[in-house]
N, C-alpha and C positions, 0 to 999 in steps of 0.2 A: 489575469483576464481570461475569461472563457472564450474559446474559439469554436466556431461552428464546425462540427466534424464532417468527415466525408460521408457520402450517402451509402445506403445498404448496397446499391448497385456497384459502387466503387470497391466496396469490401469484397463482394463476390468476384469481381474482376481480378482483384489482387490475389484472391485464393485460387482462381483458375490458372493463374500464371505461376504460382509458387507451390501449390499443393501437389503431393504425390497422388497417383491414381489408386484408390482403394476399391477392393471388390468384396463381395459377400455372397454367402450361400453356395450351394452345390454347383450352380451354373456360373459362379464367379461374376455376378452382375456388378456393374460399375456403380459405386456409391456416389450419389449426387453431391454437389458442393453444399447444398442446403443441409443435407443429412450429416455431412462431415463437420458442419458448424453447429450441430445440435448435440445435446447431452446423450451419452451412451453408457450403458451398463457393461458393455463388452470391452475387452482389451483391444489394443491395436497391434498389428504385426509389423508395421513399419512407421517411420515418422510421418507426421502430417505435412511437413514442409520438405520439399526436395533438398537433398544434401548428398555430398560425396564423402563426407566425414564418417568413417566407420565407427568411431567412438560415439558420435552423436546418434547414429542409426541405432546403436545398441542401447544407449541411455534413454533415448526418446520413449521407447516402449516401456522401460522400467519406470520412468518418471510418471507416465500416464497411470500406471498401477498405483504409484505412491499418492498421486492426486486423488484417485478414487478411494484410497484408504483414508486419507485425511478427511474427505467429504462424507465418509461413512457408507460409501457405495461398494466397498470391498472390505473383507475382513482383514484386519491388521494384526501383526504379531507384537506390536509395541504400541505405546501411547501416542496421542496426537502430536504432542510437542516434538517427540523424536522423529516422527514422520516428517513434520514441517522442517526440522533441522536438516534431514537428509535431502529434502527437495531444495531448500535454500542453498545448501552447500554445493550441490551438483550445479545449480544455476550460476552460483558465484564463481566457481572454479572453472567452468566450461562456458566461455563466451558464446560458442557456436550453438549451445543448447538453449539459450535464453528466449529467443523468439519462439522456438518450438514449445517451450514451457508455457509462455504466455498465451499462445494460440490454443493450447490444450485447456488452459483455465477458462478462456473465452468459450470454448466449446462446451465444457462441463457446466457452465453457468448460463447456457442458452437452452431454452425449452426444458428447463429443469423445474418441475413443479413439486418437488419435495423440499419444503423450506429449510430443514436442518442441513441438507446436502448443499443447497444453494448458498446459504449463509456461510457455510464453511469454505466453499469455493472462493467467495469474495474475500473471506478472512485470509485465506492462503495467498491470494493475489496481493493483499495489503502487506503481508509479511515479506513476500518476495521483493516488492518494490522498495522495501526498507534496505535491501542489500544490493540490488542491481537493477538498472533500467533495461528496456528492450534495445535493440540496435536502432539507429536512426531510420533505417528503411521501414521498420515495423512500428515506429513510435506513433505516427499519425493514425494507423489502424487501431492500435490499442487505445489511444486517446479518444477516438471516435466511439469505440465500443463502450468505454467507461462513461463518456459524456451522455450517451443516450440513456443510461441507467440512473443518472442523477435526477431525472424527472420523477417526482413522487407519483405521477400517474401510473408508472410501471409497477409501483408497490401495490396499487389497487388492482391492477390486472392479475398479478401473481396471487394475491389474496382471493380474488374472485374465482380463479381457476382452481386453486386448492380446495375451496369450499365446494365447487362443482364436483370435483373428483371424489370428495368425501361423501357427498350426497349420492352419487352413483354407486359407490361402494356399499353404502348402507342399504340402498334399494335392492342390491343383488343378494344381500345376506338372507339366508332362510330364517324363518321364524323359529325362535328357540324358546323352550320353557323357562330356561334360566335367563334372568335379566342380564343383558350384556353391560359391560362397563361403559360409562358415558365417554364419548369421544369429542375432542375439541372441534368446533366447526371451522376454526381458522387459527393460524399461528399467532402468537403474541410476542414474537421476537423483534429484533432490531430491523428497521426498514432497510431494504437493499439499497435504497438511494443514499442512506447514511454511509454505508460501506463505499459506494461509488464515489461520493464526494471526497472521502478520505483518500481513496486510491488516486483520484484525479490530482489532488494536491501533491501526493507522494510522487506521482509520475513526473510532474513538472519539476520538482526539486531534484529527482534522480537524474533527469535529463541534463541538468546543469552541473551537478556534482559528480556524476558517474557512479560506478560501483563502489562498494565498501573498500576502503584503502587498506594497504598492508598485506602481510603474508598470513596473518592469523585467520583461520576459517571462522565462520559464524559459530557462536557458542549457544548452548541451550538457554542461558540467561538472556542473551540478546534476542533469541527467538521469542521467548516469553514477553520480553519488553516490547518487541515489535507488535505482537498480538494485542497486548493490553493498550498500546498507544492509540488504537482505533477509538477507544472510549475514554482514555486518560491521556490526552495529548501532552507531549513533552515540552518543557521550556527550552530544551536544547535543540539546535538545528532549526528553530523557528525564526520568523522575522520579529523585529521589535514590536510591531503592531500586534502580531499573534500572541507574543509572550505577555504583553500588557492586557490583552483581551482575556486570556486565560486567567491571569492573576486577578482581574477585576471581579470575577465571580466569588473569590474568597477574601480578597483584601481590597475592597473598592476604594478605600481612602489612600492607597499607595499609588503614586503616579509613575514611579520608576520600577523596572523589573527587579524582583526580589530573588537574590541568589546568595545564600550563605550556608549551604549544606552539601553533603555528598550528593552526587548526581541522582542516584536512584531515590534517595530520600526527598530531594527537591521535587522530583517527578510525582511523588506520592503526597506532596504538600505536608511533609512532616518536618518539624523543627528539630534538628539534631542536637545531641548533648554529648559532652565529653570530648570535644574537639580540642585537645591539648596541643597538637602540633599545628602551628600557623601555616605550614606549607600546604596542608590539606585544603583549607578554604581558598588559599591563594591560587593553587593549581586549578581548583574548580572554577574560580572567577575567570582565569585565563581561558579555560576550556569553553566557558559559556560565550565569551566574546569571539573565540575562534570559530565556534560552530554556528554563529548567527547566519541566517540564510543570506542576508546581504550585509556587507561590512558596515561597521558603525559609521565610518566616513564613506559614503557611496562612491562608486567608481568615477562618476562625473566630476568629483572634486579632486581627483588624484593629481592631475596636471598642475592645478593651482597650488597644491601643497608642495609639489616638487620644485616648482619655479620660485616660490617665496619662502623657502625653508629658513632663510636668515632674517626675515622680517617679522618681528613680533606683531606689528600692526596688520600686516597682510594675513598672518595666521589667525588673528582675532576676527578679521573680516570673513575668513573662510568659515570659522566656527559659527559666527552670527548668521551666515547664509544657509546653514544646515537645516533640515526639517526639524520642527520643534522637539519631537521626541528624541531624535538623534542628538540634538544639541544638549538637552537636559541630561541624558545618560553620559555623554562625554564630559560635560562640566562636573557632574557628580563624581565620575571616576578620577578626574584630575584633582579635585578637592580631597577625595578620599586618600589618594596617594601622597598628597602634600601634608595632611594633618598627622 
């Protein structure tokens, strides 16, 4: 359910309480909150958020440069995926850096009228949300920021401003004998609202599940998968309703979620071959059930299941009272295991 976000005033109030004081120029003039929340091509000399953690102070400035590299606003020595891997790994391993990272992403995607840079900023936010959420104190701010960009009206504003800047650039150019190369009048990329909707859903899920579990750091393959998931949603970690909705586009006749391949192959909707070891699809099936956004038997039925574990009639009654899709999937699983 979409919640109405806090107002812009609340956000600026939050920033005024938590932001460091930044200065600029020879006379060290104080940078306003509005400017600190807007895109910048310059690096930062200290974190945006006040902190006493020395490691966070150091990493905050480095991660801002990495964000600029990923967005194409700063020259990078490596490719995009490796930059994203470094950003996600830093945020995943340092909890104190997460809010700083997200506020920097909000800044670099605000008043940014170069579409390629803007889209990459949102893409990086989507990747980070696949591995860790912000802290609870910053959650509502990030939620509100993302929510406001879900409106397609913002896409029109961005396109209009980009077109205006291109027109101004063309008017300033001196007349040349040689015919210049034609320039696009507007971008033809993915709407920013598409990125925002995806990020909103990832934020809600991340707030419930927390950061990526285990001791193993994010891998390059996981980064690639997280980036592709914006346009190729995964059947894993989704709700039953989302899984069936995704499936309906390709297999409209199937009413139950389709899972019988390796995870990455399933996400690419490829039917695998050569699965000689039965443990492979069995493990995948268990993984799919384990990663459902909500358990197959919803939490509100838990007490009834515990209280009536010895009664077959009561168990059947619980199954009959499940939502239709949950009931179908559970009954199919039981039948599959019995046959």
